C-alpha positions in Angstrom: 8.2 -0.2 7.4 7.6 2.6 4.9 8.8 6.2 4.5 6.4 9.0 3.8 5.5 9.2 0.1 6.2 12.3 -2.0 4.9 13.6 -5.3 8.5 13.8 -6.6 10.9 16.4 -7.8 9.6 19.5 -9.6 11.7 18.2 -12.6 9.9 14.9 -12.8 11.7 13.3 -15.8 10.7 9.8 -14.5 7.2 8.7 -13.7 7.5 6.8 -10.3 4.1 5.0 -10.9 5.3 3.8 -14.3 8.6 2.6 -12.8 6.7 0.6 -10.1 4.4 -1.0 -12.7 7.3 -2.0 -14.9 9.2 -3.6 -12.0 6.0 -5.5 -11.0 5.5 -6.7 -14.6 9.2 -7.8 -14.8 8.8 -9.8 -11.7 5.6 -11.4 -13.0 7.3 -12.3 -16.4 10.4 -13.7 -14.7 13.1 -11.0 -14.4 16.2 -10.9 -16.7 19.0 -10.4 -14.2 22.3 -10.9 -16.2 23.2 -7.2 -16.1 22.3 -6.8 -12.5 24.3 -9.9 -11.5 27.3 -8.5 -13.3 27.1 -5.2 -11.5 26.6 -6.9 -8.1 29.8 -9.0 -8.7 31.7 -6.0 -9.8 30.6 -4.0 -6.7 31.8 -6.7 -4.4 35.2 -6.8 -6.2 35.5 -3.0 -5.8 34.5 -3.2 -2.2 37.0 -5.9 -1.5 39.8 -3.6 -2.9 39.0 -1.1 -0.2 40.2 -3.6 2.4 37.9 -2.5 5.2 35.1 -3.9 7.3 31.8 -2.0 7.3 29.2 -2.1 10.1 25.8 -0.8 9.1 25.2 -1.0 5.3 22.3 0.4 3.3 21.4 -1.0 -0.1 19.6 1.8 -1.8 17.0 0.9 -4.4 18.6 -2.2 -6.0 15.7 -3.9 -7.7 16.5 -7.5 -6.5 18.4 -9.1 -3.7 21.5 -9.4 -6.0 23.7 -7.3 -3.7 22.6 -9.1 -0.6 23.4 -12.5 -2.1 26.7 -11.3 -3.5 27.9 -10.0 -0.2 26.7 -12.9 1.9 29.6 -14.8 3.4 32.2 -12.3 2.4 32.8 -11.1 5.9 32.9 -7.4 4.6 29.8 -6.2 6.5 27.8 -6.6 9.6 24.2 -5.3 9.4 22.6 -5.1 5.9 19.4 -3.1 5.4 17.6 -3.0 2.0 15.8 0.3 1.3 13.8 0.3 -1.9 10.8 -0.7 -3.9 7.9 -2.7 -2.5 8.2 -5.0 -5.6 11.5 -6.4 -4.2 10.8 -9.5 -2.1 13.4 -8.8 0.6 13.0 -5.0 1.1 13.5 -4.2 4.7 12.3 -0.6 4.5 10.1 0.6 1.6 11.0 4.1 0.7 10.3 6.9 -1.7 13.5 7.1 -3.9 13.6 10.9 -3.5 13.2 11.1 0.3 15.4 8.7 2.2 14.7 7.7 5.8 18.3 7.8 6.9 19.2 9.2 10.3 22.2 11.5 10.2 25.6 9.8 10.6 24.0 6.4 10.9 25.6 4.4 8.1 29.1 3.1 7.4 28.4 2.2 3.8 25.7 3.0 1.1 25.6 0.7 -1.9 23.3 0.6 -4.9 23.1 -1.3 -8.2 21.2 -0.2 -11.3 18.8 2.1 -9.4 20.1 5.7 -9.2 19.7 6.3 -12.9 15.9 6.7 -12.4 15.7 9.2 -9.6 14.5 12.6 -10.5 16.7 14.6 -8.1 20.1 12.9 -8.1 22.0 15.8 -6.5 19.4 15.8 -3.6 19.7 12.0 -3.2 23.5 12.3 -3.0 23.3 15.0 -0.4 21.0 12.8 1.7 23.4 10.0 1.4 26.3 12.3 2.5 24.3 13.3 5.6 23.6 9.7 6.5 27.2 8.5 6.3 29.4 8.5 9.4 32.7 10.2 9.1 34.9 8.1 6.7 31.8 6.3 5.5 31.6 5.2 1.8 29.2 5.5 -1.0 29.7 3.0 -3.8 27.1 2.7 -6.6 26.9 1.5 -10.2 24.0 2.6 -12.4 23.2 3.2 -16.1 25.0 6.0 -17.8 24.5 8.3 -20.8 25.8 5.8 -23.5 23.2 3.1 -22.5 21.1 1.9 -25.4 22.5 4.5 -27.8 21.7 2.2 -30.7 18.1 1.8 -29.7 17.7 5.6 -29.2 19.0 6.3 -32.7 16.9 3.6 -34.3 13.8 4.8 -32.6 14.4 8.4 -33.6 14.8 7.5 -37.3 11.8 5.1 -37.3 9.5 7.6 -35.7 10.7 10.4 -37.9 10.1 8.2 -41.0 6.7 6.9 -40.0 5.2 9.6 -37.8 7.0 12.8 -39.0 8.5 13.4 -35.5 10.1 11.8 -32.5 9.1 11.2 -28.9 11.1 10.4 -25.8 11.8 6.6 -25.9 15.0 6.0 -24.0 15.8 7.7 -20.7 18.3 10.6 -20.6 20.8 8.8 -18.3 23.4 10.9 -16.5 26.7 11.8 -18.2 29.9 10.6 -16.6 31.5 14.1 -16.9 28.9 15.6 -14.6 29.2 13.0 -11.8 32.4 14.2 -10.1 31.0 17.6 -9.7 27.8 16.2 -8.3 29.7 14.2 -5.7 31.7 17.2 -4.6 28.6 19.4 -4.4 27.0 16.8 -2.1 30.0 17.1 0.2 31.7 13.8 -0.5 35.5 13.6 -0.4 37.9 11.8 -2.7 35.2 11.3 -5.5 36.0 8.7 -8.1 34.0 8.0 -11.3 34.6 5.5 -14.1 32.6 3.5 -16.7 32.2 -0.1 -17.8 30.7 -0.5 -21.2 28.9 -3.9 -21.7 28.0 -4.8 -25.3 25.3 -7.5 -25.6 24.5 -9.1 -28.9 21.0 -10.1 -30.0 19.6 -12.1 -32.8 17.0 -9.4 -33.5 15.7 -6.2 -31.9 12.6 -7.9 -30.6 14.8 -10.0 -28.3 16.3 -6.8 -26.9 12.9 -5.3 -26.3 11.8 -8.5 -24.5 14.9 -8.4 -22.3 14.2 -4.7 -21.4 10.7 -5.6 -20.5 11.9 -8.4 -18.2 14.5 -5.9 -16.6 11.7 -3.5 -15.8 13.6 -1.0 -18.0 11.0 -0.1 -20.7 10.1 3.6 -21.1 9.3 5.2 -17.7 9.6 8.9 -18.9 6.9 11.3 -17.7 6.7 12.8 -21.3 6.6 9.4 -23.1 4.1 8.9 -25.9 1.1 7.2 -24.3 -0.3 5.8 -27.6 0.6 2.2 -28.5 3.6 1.7 -30.8 2.4 1.5 -34.3 3.2 -1.7 -36.3 4.7 0.4 -39.1 7.0 2.2 -36.6 8.1 -1.1 -35.1 8.9 -2.6 -38.5 10.9 0.5 -39.5 12.7 0.3 -36.1 13.8 -3.3 -36.9 15.0 -2.3 -40.3 17.1 0.6 -39.1 18.6 -1.4 -36.2 19.7 -4.1 -38.6 21.1 -1.7 -41.1 23.1 0.3 -38.7 24.1 -1.9 -35.7 24.6 -5.4 -37.1 27.9 -7.3 -36.8 29.4 -9.3 -39.7 27.5 -12.4 -38.5 24.1 -10.6 -38.5 23.8 -10.3 -34.7 22.8 -6.9 -33.3 24.7 -4.8 -30.7 23.2 -3.2 -27.6 25.4 -1.1 -25.4 24.9 -0.8 -21.6 27.1 1.8 -20.0 27.6 1.2 -16.3 28.8 4.3 -14.5 30.5 3.8 -11.2 30.8 6.4 -8.5 32.4 6.4 -5.1 32.9 9.1 -2.4 33.7 9.3 1.3 32.2 11.3 4.1 35.0 13.6 5.1 37.3 12.5 7.9 40.5 14.0 9.3 42.5 10.8 8.4 41.9 11.3 4.7 44.4 12.7 2.2 44.0 16.4 1.6 45.3 18.6 -1.2 48.3 20.7 -0.4 47.8 24.5 0.3 48.7 26.7 -2.7 52.3 27.8 -2.4 53.3 24.9 -0.1 55.1 22.8 -2.7 58.8 22.2 -1.9 59.9 21.1 -5.4 59.7 23.2 -8.6 57.7 21.6 -11.4 60.7 22.3 -13.8 63.0 20.3 -11.5 60.5 17.4 -11.3 60.3 17.3 -15.1 64.0 17.8 -15.5 63.6 20.7 -18.0 64.7 24.4 -17.9 62.0 26.5 -16.2 61.6 28.7 -19.3 60.4 25.6 -21.3 57.2 25.4 -19.2 56.0 28.8 -20.3 53.1 29.0 -22.9 53.9 30.5 -26.3 52.5 34.0 -26.8 
């Protein structure tokens, strides 16, 4: 089953055809899944802390069956539906990542692992998820954040500047953690929570990192990417800069992956709500056990 295709958002930062080709190539090469498996395990742990059973669950865009396998046998869910790319072998409904075929108030839980970082219209996707959730339904997702591959971004910028006299987009502009709480609230999700998990992976050389990114389907998918092949002199300079700036004492090289976690609930009358202004029954000065005058700002 497939949703209707779309040409994408007017702000097409990511090229959907390039993303599909990279996922297909990763599958043909033999995917590197260590990061995705970590995120899947973490998501199950976080879901377990909620201490609730969920009926209809949508997995949105996860590139492999990692979440399905991680949740199997946990007893946390009933019906699991995988929405996402055709390249995934267990996709139940192939869908455009920007236009989701969710019926209103049809889902108890939406989960996603390492997928939402590559949608062009994240606010729009969050709004669609909100409409699809039943009252007191939950969104829980982990995806790549703004600090991901900062070392590679810096090394590429220096290498291209030194060898080409300018730089081109090489590493995706992942979303910043500080923006996510506001995006969740704009989408109409209640009790929004965001946090970050930074994973540092060490490599023997930059080429091993580039090979892993290729097998993750995570090489450059940007619409404005340089289309010409990477020059040998630029690659050599990239390796030099990376080793100069990001090597540990033992010579191994660091690569940081920033996993941003978001959760939010469809509003429900049972949820906690902030008190109305002026409804407090205890003065702040009393709670802090200080004279009231001490709380006033100087000047």
